[in-house]
C-alpha positions as CSV (number, residue, x, y, z in Angstrom):
1,M,50.9,-33.0,107.0
2,R,48.3,-31.6,109.4
3,V,48.2,-32.6,113.0
4,A,46.0,-31.6,116.0
5,M,48.6,-30.4,118.5
6,Y,47.5,-30.8,122.1
7,Y,48.5,-28.0,124.6
8,N,45.6,-28.6,127.0
9,N,42.0,-29.8,126.8
10,K,40.8,-26.4,125.7
11,D,43.8,-25.5,123.5
12,I,44.2,-27.9,120.5
13,R,45.7,-26.3,117.4
14,I,45.8,-27.5,113.8
15,E,49.4,-27.3,112.9
16,E,51.7,-28.4,110.0
17,M,54.6,-30.8,110.5
18,P,56.7,-32.9,108.1
19,T,55.2,-36.3,107.2
20,P,57.4,-38.8,109.0
21,G,60.0,-40.6,106.9
22,I,60.2,-44.4,107.5
23,G,63.2,-46.6,107.9
24,P,63.8,-50.4,107.6
25,G,61.1,-52.5,109.3
26,E,58.7,-49.5,109.5
27,L,55.3,-48.6,108.1
28,L,53.7,-45.3,107.2
29,V,49.9,-45.4,107.7
30,R,47.4,-42.8,106.4
31,I,45.0,-42.3,109.3
32,E,41.4,-42.8,108.3
33,A,39.8,-42.8,111.8
34,S,41.1,-42.2,115.3
35,G,39.0,-42.5,118.4
36,I,39.2,-40.0,121.3
37,C,39.8,-42.1,124.5
38,G,38.8,-40.9,128.0
39,S,42.5,-41.1,128.9
40,D,43.2,-38.4,126.2
41,V,41.3,-35.8,128.2
42,M,43.0,-36.7,131.6
43,E,44.6,-33.3,131.6
44,W,46.7,-33.9,134.8
45,Y,48.3,-36.8,133.1
46,R,48.8,-35.4,129.6
47,I,49.7,-31.7,130.1
48,K,53.1,-32.3,131.6
49,R,54.2,-33.6,128.2
50,A,52.5,-30.9,126.1
51,P,52.7,-29.9,123.3
52,L,52.2,-33.3,121.7
53,V,50.0,-35.2,119.2
54,L,47.7,-37.6,121.0
55,G,45.5,-40.4,119.6
56,H,46.1,-44.1,120.0
57,E,42.9,-45.8,118.8
58,I,43.8,-45.7,115.1
59,A,42.8,-47.3,111.9
60,G,44.2,-46.6,108.4
61,E,45.8,-47.7,105.2
62,V,49.5,-48.5,104.7
63,V,51.0,-46.1,102.2
64,E,54.7,-46.9,102.6
65,V,56.5,-50.0,103.5
66,G,60.0,-50.1,104.9
67,E,62.8,-52.4,103.8
68,G,62.5,-55.9,105.3
69,V,58.7,-55.7,105.9
70,D,57.1,-58.6,104.1
71,R,53.9,-59.1,106.1
72,Y,52.2,-55.9,104.9
73,K,52.0,-54.1,101.6
74,K,50.8,-50.7,100.3
75,G,47.0,-50.5,100.5
76,D,46.6,-52.9,103.4
77,R,43.9,-51.7,105.9
78,V,45.3,-52.0,109.5
79,V,45.0,-51.0,113.1
80,A,48.0,-50.8,115.3
81,S,49.0,-50.8,119.0
82,H,50.8,-47.7,120.2
83,H,52.4,-49.7,123.1
84,V,53.8,-53.1,122.4
85,P,55.6,-55.6,124.7
86,C,59.0,-57.3,124.2
87,N,57.4,-60.7,124.7
88,T,60.6,-62.0,126.3
89,C,61.0,-60.4,129.8
90,R,59.8,-62.0,133.0
91,Y,56.6,-60.0,132.9
92,C,55.6,-61.1,129.4
93,L,56.6,-64.7,130.0
94,N,54.3,-64.7,133.0
95,G,51.4,-63.2,131.0
96,H,51.8,-59.7,132.3
97,H,52.5,-58.0,129.0
98,T,51.0,-54.7,130.0
99,V,53.6,-54.0,132.7
100,C,56.5,-54.8,130.4
101,E,59.1,-52.0,130.3
102,T,59.3,-52.1,126.6
103,L,55.5,-51.6,126.4
104,R,55.8,-48.4,128.5
105,R,58.5,-46.9,126.2
106,T,56.9,-47.6,122.8
107,N,54.6,-45.3,120.9
108,F,53.5,-43.9,117.5
109,D,55.2,-41.0,115.6
110,P,53.6,-38.6,116.2
111,G,50.1,-39.8,117.2
112,G,46.7,-40.7,115.8
113,F,45.3,-37.2,115.5
114,A,47.3,-36.6,112.4
115,E,47.0,-37.3,108.7
116,Y,49.9,-39.9,108.8
117,V,51.6,-42.0,111.5
118,R,54.9,-43.7,111.4
119,L,54.9,-47.1,113.0
120,P,58.4,-48.0,114.4
121,A,59.8,-51.4,113.6
122,I,58.9,-52.9,116.9
123,N,55.3,-51.8,116.5
124,T,55.2,-53.1,113.0
125,D,56.6,-56.4,114.1
126,R,54.3,-57.1,117.0
127,G,51.5,-54.6,117.0
128,V,49.7,-54.4,113.6
129,Y,46.5,-56.2,112.9
130,P,44.7,-56.5,109.5
131,I,41.2,-55.1,109.3
132,P,38.7,-57.7,107.9
133,D,36.9,-56.8,104.7
134,K,33.5,-56.3,106.4
135,V,34.9,-54.1,109.2
136,S,35.0,-50.3,108.6
137,F,37.8,-48.0,109.7
138,E,35.5,-46.5,112.3
139,E,34.6,-49.9,113.8
140,A,38.3,-51.0,113.7
141,T,39.2,-48.1,116.1
142,F,37.4,-50.0,118.8
143,T,40.0,-52.8,118.7
144,E,42.3,-51.2,121.3
145,P,39.7,-50.3,123.9
146,L,37.9,-53.6,123.5
147,A,41.2,-55.4,124.0
148,C,41.6,-53.5,127.3
149,V,38.1,-54.6,128.4
150,L,38.9,-58.2,127.4
151,R,42.0,-58.3,129.6
152,A,40.0,-56.8,132.5
153,Q,37.2,-59.3,132.4
154,R,39.8,-62.1,132.1
155,I,41.7,-60.8,135.2
156,A,38.4,-60.5,137.1
157,G,37.6,-64.1,136.3
158,L,34.1,-63.5,134.9
159,Q,32.1,-66.7,134.8
160,P,28.9,-67.5,133.0
161,G,25.8,-66.9,135.1
162,E,27.5,-64.3,137.4
163,T,26.0,-60.9,138.1
164,V,28.0,-58.0,136.8
165,L,27.8,-54.4,138.0
166,V,29.3,-51.8,135.7
167,I,29.8,-48.4,137.4
168,G,30.0,-45.7,134.8
169,S,28.4,-46.2,131.4
170,G,30.7,-44.2,129.1
171,I,32.3,-46.0,126.2
172,A,34.4,-48.3,128.5
173,G,31.4,-49.2,130.6
174,L,29.3,-49.9,127.5
175,L,32.0,-52.2,126.1
176,H,32.1,-54.0,129.5
177,I,28.3,-54.4,129.3
178,Q,28.4,-55.9,125.9
179,L,31.3,-58.2,126.5
180,A,29.9,-59.4,129.8
181,R,26.7,-60.3,128.0
182,T,28.7,-62.0,125.2
183,L,30.6,-64.0,127.8
184,G,27.5,-65.3,129.4
185,A,26.9,-63.1,132.5
186,G,23.6,-63.9,134.1
187,R,22.6,-60.4,134.9
188,V,24.2,-57.0,134.0
189,V,23.5,-53.9,136.0
190,A,24.8,-50.5,135.0
191,T,25.1,-47.1,136.7
192,D,25.8,-43.5,135.6
193,I,24.9,-39.9,136.4
194,S,23.8,-39.2,132.8
195,E,20.4,-40.2,131.6
196,I,21.7,-40.4,128.1
197,R,24.3,-43.0,129.1
198,L,21.8,-44.9,131.2
199,Q,19.6,-45.2,128.2
200,A,22.6,-46.4,126.2
201,A,23.5,-49.0,128.8
202,T,20.0,-50.5,128.4
203,A,20.3,-50.4,124.7
204,F,23.6,-52.2,124.7
205,G,22.5,-55.0,127.0
206,A,22.1,-54.0,130.7
207,D,19.2,-55.6,132.5
208,A,18.9,-52.6,134.7
209,A,20.3,-49.1,134.5
210,I,20.4,-47.1,137.8
211,H,21.2,-43.5,138.4
212,A,24.3,-43.2,140.5
213,S,22.6,-40.8,143.0
214,K,20.5,-43.7,144.3
215,G,21.7,-46.2,146.9
216,I,23.5,-48.5,144.6
217,P,23.9,-51.5,146.9
218,S,20.2,-51.6,147.8
219,E,19.2,-51.1,144.2
220,V,21.5,-53.9,143.1
221,R,19.9,-56.2,145.6
222,R,16.4,-55.1,144.4
223,V,17.1,-56.1,140.8
224,N,19.3,-59.2,141.7
225,D,17.1,-61.3,143.9
226,G,18.5,-59.9,147.1
227,W,22.2,-60.4,146.1
228,L,25.0,-58.0,145.5
229,A,27.2,-58.3,142.4
230,D,29.7,-61.0,141.8
231,K,31.9,-58.8,139.6
232,V,32.1,-55.0,139.8
233,F,33.8,-53.1,137.0
234,V,34.5,-49.5,137.9
235,C,34.7,-47.4,134.7
236,T,35.0,-44.0,136.2
237,G,37.7,-42.4,138.4
238,A,35.1,-40.6,140.6
239,R,35.8,-41.3,144.3
240,P,32.1,-41.8,145.2
241,A,31.9,-44.4,142.4
242,N,34.9,-46.3,143.9
243,L,33.3,-46.3,147.3
244,Q,30.0,-47.6,145.9
245,A,31.9,-50.4,144.3
246,L,33.3,-51.6,147.7
247,E,29.8,-51.6,149.1
248,S,28.2,-53.4,146.1
249,V,30.2,-56.5,145.8
250,E,29.0,-59.9,147.1
251,R,31.0,-62.0,149.4
252,G,33.6,-63.9,147.4
253,G,33.3,-61.4,144.6
254,T,35.7,-59.1,142.7
255,V,36.0,-55.4,142.2
256,L,38.1,-54.4,139.2
257,F,39.2,-50.7,139.0
258,F,39.3,-50.0,135.3
259,A,39.7,-46.2,135.4
260,P,42.4,-44.2,137.1
261,T,41.4,-41.6,139.6
262,D,42.7,-38.0,139.9
263,L,46.0,-37.6,141.6
264,G,46.0,-38.1,145.4
265,V,42.7,-40.0,145.7
266,T,42.7,-42.6,148.4
267,L,40.0,-45.1,149.6
268,P,39.3,-46.4,153.1
269,I,39.8,-50.1,153.1
270,S,38.7,-52.3,155.9
271,V,41.0,-55.3,155.8
272,N,38.8,-57.4,158.1
273,E,35.5,-56.6,156.4
274,L,36.7,-56.8,152.8
275,F,39.3,-59.5,152.9
276,F,39.3,-61.5,156.1
277,R,35.6,-61.9,156.6
278,N,34.2,-61.6,153.1
279,D,37.0,-62.8,150.8
280,I,36.7,-59.8,148.4
281,T,39.3,-59.4,145.6
282,L,40.3,-55.9,144.6
283,T,42.3,-55.7,141.4
284,T,43.0,-53.5,138.4
285,S,43.8,-53.8,134.7
286,Y,45.7,-51.7,132.3
287,A,45.8,-52.0,128.5
288,G,45.6,-55.3,126.5
289,S,48.0,-57.9,125.3
290,P,48.6,-58.7,121.6
291,A,46.3,-61.7,121.9
292,D,43.6,-59.5,123.3
293,H,43.8,-57.3,120.2
294,V,43.4,-60.3,117.9
295,T,40.4,-61.5,119.9
296,A,38.9,-58.0,120.0
297,M,39.1,-57.7,116.2
298,E,37.4,-61.0,115.8
299,L,34.5,-60.0,118.2
300,I,34.0,-56.9,116.2
301,R,34.1,-58.7,112.9
302,A,31.6,-61.3,114.1
303,R,29.4,-58.6,115.5
304,R,29.5,-60.2,118.9
305,V,30.3,-56.8,120.2
306,K,28.4,-54.2,118.2
307,V,30.4,-51.0,118.1
308,N,29.1,-48.9,115.2
309,K,26.0,-47.7,117.1
310,M,28.2,-46.4,119.9
311,I,29.6,-43.7,117.6
312,T,27.8,-40.4,118.3
313,H,30.1,-37.9,116.6
314,R,32.3,-38.1,113.5
315,L,34.6,-35.0,113.3
316,R,37.2,-33.6,110.9
317,L,40.7,-33.1,112.1
318,S,40.0,-29.4,112.4
319,E,37.2,-30.2,114.9
320,T,39.5,-32.2,117.3
321,S,39.1,-29.5,119.9
322,K,35.4,-29.9,119.8
323,G,35.8,-33.6,120.2
324,F,37.9,-33.2,123.3
325,Q,35.3,-31.0,124.9
326,L,32.6,-33.5,124.1
327,V,34.6,-36.3,125.7
328,A,35.7,-34.2,128.7
329,E,32.2,-33.0,129.5
330,A,30.7,-36.5,129.1
331,Q,27.2,-35.3,128.5
332,E,25.9,-35.9,125.0
333,S,28.7,-38.0,123.5
334,I,29.5,-41.7,123.7
335,K,32.2,-42.3,121.2
336,V,33.8,-39.5,119.2
337,I,35.8,-40.4,116.1
338,V,38.2,-38.0,114.3
339,E,38.6,-38.6,110.6
340,P,41.8,-36.8,109.4
341,Q,41.2,-37.3,105.7
342,R,37.8,-35.6,105.6
């Protein structure tokens, strides 16, 4: 089978490797669509394991079923989680599935930028989700990123009527905007450095879209009746954006850092100003639980979160390198989908 082998962001080669064989409890899935995630182009994080096949936002069709698998059959349309929890450790039992040691060790074979993927037995058992009839393969690839956003907004404790500030209006930011609107946010404000993405933020539900070069705290007050934001979701790792977040949250509010920074980035934190005097909560979120994946798929099926119009590029497997450049440059793309069977 053909795979897009990652060596670095500018060196992705179409190579041949054997189609994985499956064993008991496993599935072989023909990949029909695979989204390029912002984390795929975090070169400092990925390159130490290169060469490898990336891609975890997958949707496809089951083509082989291992012995003992009775919940799925050949021809089923599915999405799958690349990382799955054990569901029995102290972390899982306390609702912290995404810090489970098992979740950190599990993965696909080889990755979503390939014609076929083997799902190990543990992934097949607790990380496969049927695609509803009215959901396309392309739309289904949003299940994993939307699950991540669902968990983040739950951790942040978003309540109906609250003002939300989304810093960074790439695909994650746009999903945050749509979900916050779906969950009843009173006002949603978005920022970015790209005019294209600011326009997208407005199109997907933001009440105001502000260029990040402006004084964000004062601009938030201007469009929010003099108040700062109750909830701030930081969807970019840029240090200035993280600093803006700390200045843009209202007393009693929450800042959730959704995107990692580059290595070595630190932020100045005033314990007295942020915590003691203003009761600010700083938190993070990583990945999504199995329940979040189920909810995400239902939101996509019900069109409560509209994902199809977020897709700006549909590429062949041979064009994966172009896709990585589009995502890394973050200029004219929003969501880039690779379709290995084209």
